[in-house]
N, C-alpha and C positions, 0 to 999 in steps of 0.2 A: 186538246182540249175540245170538248163539244162543243152542240151549241146553247146548250141550255148554261156551261159554265162559263163560257162566253160572254153570255146574256147578260151571269151573274157576276163579272169579272168589268165590265162596262158598268153597272149600276152599282155596282163598289166604288168604282170610283168620281161619278159622279154625285156618290152621296156624297162621301168624304167633302168631297167641294162644294156642296150645297151646305154641309155644317159648317163648313169654315169659313165661307162667308155669310152663313148668320151670324159667324163671333161663338161657333164652338170649337174649341182645341181635338180635329185626331187624324188620326194615324192608322194603315190596313195593315193587316199578319202582325199583331204585337203580341212578345211574347212572351210570355208569363209560366210562374212555378208556382205547382200546388206541392200541398207536402208528399204527392207519391210519382209527379210527370210533369213535363212541360208542354205546355198548350199553348196555338195560336189562337189569339181571338182576331174575328173577323176586321171588327171597327174596333179601337179605344179611344173610347172623348177622356182627356186629361181634364178641360177647364171647358166651363164652368166649376161642374161640377166630376166625377169622376163617375166616368160610367163602359160597361158593355155593352157592343151591339151583332149580334149572331143575324144572319140574310137572308132566309131560305125563299127561292124561286117554285113557285107551287105552281102546277101545271097540271092538262089531265092525265099525265103519266106519271106524276108524284105519288114515293110511297105510303101508303098510307101514316106510316109512325116517322113520317119528315120533322114534324112540327113535335112530338116526343122527342124525338133523338136530337134536337133545337134546345129542348127546354130542358134536357137532362143535361147537356154539355154544360149550359150558362149556369145549373148548379154545381156543377164540378168547378167550373172555375169560380165558384162565386168565394173559394176555399182560399185563393191567391190573395181576397182583399179580405180576409176572414168577416163572411157575409156585409162589410161595409162598401157596397158599390151597388150602382143602381139599373140595373140589367130590363133591356128592350130588344124583343124578338120581334123583325121586322121581314112581315110574311108577303110578297112583290106575287099577288096574287092574277097569275098567267090564263085564268079560267072564264067560261062563261058565267058561270053563277059564281057566286058569293060561296067562302069554306065555312063549312060549321069549324071553329075554332072553340077551343077550349079558353076558357075567360080567363084573362088575367089577372096575375097572384100578387101579391101584397108586395114581393121584395120582387117581380117582373109585371112589364108592360108589353101587351101586344099590339103589336100596331099592324094592320093589313090596310096596303093603299094598288093601287092599279092605273092602268090609262096613262095617259101622257104626260100626268103630272103628279104622277108615283113618286119620284124622287125627291123635288119639291115638297110633298105631304108628308113625304115621310121625316126629311130632316127638320120643317116646320115643329110637329106635332113633339118629336125630341126636345129641341129648342126649346118650345114650351113649356118642358117639364121642368128641363134643366134649372131655367132660369127662376120660375116662379116657386121655388121650394128657400132662391137666396133672401134670407134677410132684406130688408128695405135698404137698410143705413149701408149694409155693405155695397148695393146694389147703386146707389146714390154717391159712393162715390167715386165709382168706373164710368170712366167716361168711353165712348162708342168703341172709337181708336183704340183705347186699350185694351179692351174686350175682344177685340180683332185680333190684338198683336199675339204672335208665336211665339217666338222670345227666339227670332233665331240666330241671335248671339253669344246664346247660349250651349250652340251646339250641341255635344251628347246629351247635352244634361235637360232640353227644355223641355221635353213630354212626361219628364216628374217635378221641374220646380214650378212649370204653371200651374198645375193643381193648386200649389200656396197663395196664387193671387184674391183669393176671393178670402183668404186664412188669416191675414195677417191686413197692417195698417199700408197703405199705397207708398208710405214714406222708405218702409222698413222693406217693403217690396222694390224698391229703385235700389238699395243697399242688396238686395239677395241678387240680383240683376247685373250689377256690375261685380259682384264679384263670380257670376258665374262668367261672363263677358271675358274678365280677367284671366280664370283658367281655360274657358276655349284657344288665347291668343296665345298663350303659353303654349298648353296643350300642343297646338298646329302650327308650333314653332320649332316643338320638339322639346320644348325648356321643360323635361319630363320632373324636376327633382323641386324646382321652382312650382308648378301643376302641383303637388303633392301637397304644398302652403297653399294652394289657394283652396285646395278640395277640402283639408282642415277648418277651413276660414269659414267654407257654404254649412258646413257641417253647425260648425256654434252657433252660427247666428239664427240658422235655422230652425232650433234646436230653441234659441232661446225668445226671439220672437215669436214664436209657436206658443211659447209657455207662456209669454205675458199678456196674450189676445186668449188664450186660457183664462186670466186671471189668477196664476198659480202665484202665490209669491214667491220672488226670489229677491235674497239680500248680496245683491251686488255682491258686498264689500264682502260679506265674507265668504264668495264666491272665489272673487279677484285673491284672498290670505292664501286659501289652500289649495291656488295654483302655485303662486310662492313658498310655498311652505312645500310642494312636490318638487318644484326645480331646486329649491336648497335640501333639499331629501338627495334629490338625485346628483348632486353637484358631491355631499357629505358622502354617499354610497364609493362615490368611483376614487375621493382620494383614501378612504378605508381601503382597497382592493388594490390601487400605489402602494400603498404601507406594506402591508401585508404580504405581498409578491417582491418586492423589493433586497438583494441580496444584497447590494453596496451597503456596505456600515454606515458611510462615508450620506450617499443619499437616503438611507433613509432616515437620519437623523432630521435631514431636509422635511423628506414629506411628513416626518413626525409634528415640524412645527407651519406645515400648511393645514397638517390632519386636527393639530388646535385650534387655528385660527378659522376652521372652516366648522369645526362644533360649536362654535362659541359665535359664530355667523348663525347655525341654523337654531340656535338657543336661543339669540334675538328676536328672529323670523317668526321661533314660537310664541315668543314670551307677547312680540307686538302685535301677534292672532288674537291673541287671548285678550288684548286690553284692545281692540281697536272691533270685536263682535256688535259693536250694537252702531258703528257707524254706517252708512251708506251714503251710494254714490249713482246719481241719474246717468247711466251713460250704457250706452248702445256699441258692445266692445263688438273690431272687427279688425283687430293688429295683436292679440294673444288669446293666447289660448285657455276659455273659460270652462271652469269645472261642469263638462254637459253630462255626469252623470249626476254626480247633484240637485241639476235640473230633472233629469227623468226622476228620480225618488221624490222630489218635489210634485210632481201630475204623480205619482202611483196614490200619492196621500191627499190629494186633492176626486184625482175621476177614480180610484182603484176598485170603485165598484161595481163600474160598466167591464164586461166583462171582456173584450176585444183591447183594454186601454192594459191591465191585466198580458192579457197575453204578449201582446206588442211589446209593451216595457219588457218583460220576463224574455223576448227576443233580442233587443238591444240589448242588452245588461250586462248578455251570456258568450257576449263575443263579438256583434257586426261592428258597432261600434268602438272597441276596442281594436278594428282589425284596422279601420281608416285612423285613429286617431295613432296608432303605433307608427304607420306610416310617415304622418305626416311630423311627428314630432323625432323620428330619424331624420328627415330632413332638415331640420331647423334647426339640431342640435350637434354638437362633435362630440362622440366618444371618446375613452379614457383617451387615447391615443391621438387624440386634438386630431381627428378627419373626420369629415360629418360621410351619409351617407351620397350616395347618387345616381337617381334610378332610370328604368330604360322604360319602352313605351308599356312592353308587356307588367313591370309592375301596377302600373298607370289605372293600365285598364281595369286590371284586376280592385286596385281600391276605386276606381271608378263603380265597379258593380256590386263592389261591397256600400260602396258611398246610394247607389239608387237602392238597395234591398230597404236600408234607413231608411230615409226615401217616400218610398213603399207602404213602412210602417208606419211611419208620421202619419201620410195618410188615409190611412186608416183607423187611427189614432182620432182624428182629426173630425171623418166622417163619421165615427161615435159620439163625440162632443158632443160634436156641433145638433144629433139627434135629440142627443139628450135635453140639450139644454134648450133646441126647439120644443119640445116636448114639454117640459117645464113652464117656457116661457106662454106655452097655448095655453096650459091648464090655468093660468096665475086671473 
């Protein structure tokens, strides 16, 4: 590593430390995936709003194309966020004369710093810009201690979950935090099957509370009824399979009685669902699966005019949510043989990767919806 690289690495270390001390949650060398490649970001900010920072040291020997290259890297990096991220290019000027920088663009802010206070100045400017754009009513709910909290108990998920602190109510965020802590304890103790249940609950609760924050109409009774029907249908399917593949005549007669009983149970649940659609029960669910795909479709109905919402919900409904919930459901329910699937670390790590992808997409949607709502309010 040459001297310029050494200085850059030291600046980045002190810069992240200064951001965290100022209530901005940031990590270095954050890996993201665009449509075509994986990229490593100099600095990723997860809270109070998502942002990416590219840092360049400008010396007398720097290439004239240094800044242009950094801007192009940020432009490509934005793809992973569906353009819904704040971008900063921090230029640390080590030359005797000021640089002739390109002006900041709508999607990117260029910050030039120099001298002994370069780190503090860069961190302060970024903090001010990120917090200024948060609605006052949200900021009023956050104490300094809460702002400084990086969710260490959330472990592997802290950097993606902390972004939702300014998206949902404080009470709801505390529930999400508790679920994340439960997951981390189970995962750290190698209780991987239980970890799968925790991941499923986190996903359900995050989508539910975000939808409430976005004023998406949710008939909680109807969603619960859909899940009741889904569970009854699975039991009925298992009874049909058991009956169809049984060769012993005596056993087949017994299974036929069970099948008829399950048909009656399913019909009863279906009738109850039809008769109870107008009932509504105010409750935040954390202890049984809700129909999150129905909620996502409600988000599409209200915000489908926003391109990012259309893109991200398509991504979620085409498989990412199902990847997480299929593992969660297999961990929670016995199959036709009466046994439950047990998972190892490899499968749970894959589940976590899928969950991070889902949370990342939800963050893109949240940024897009927030911008549209703020623009609407400013125009009133």
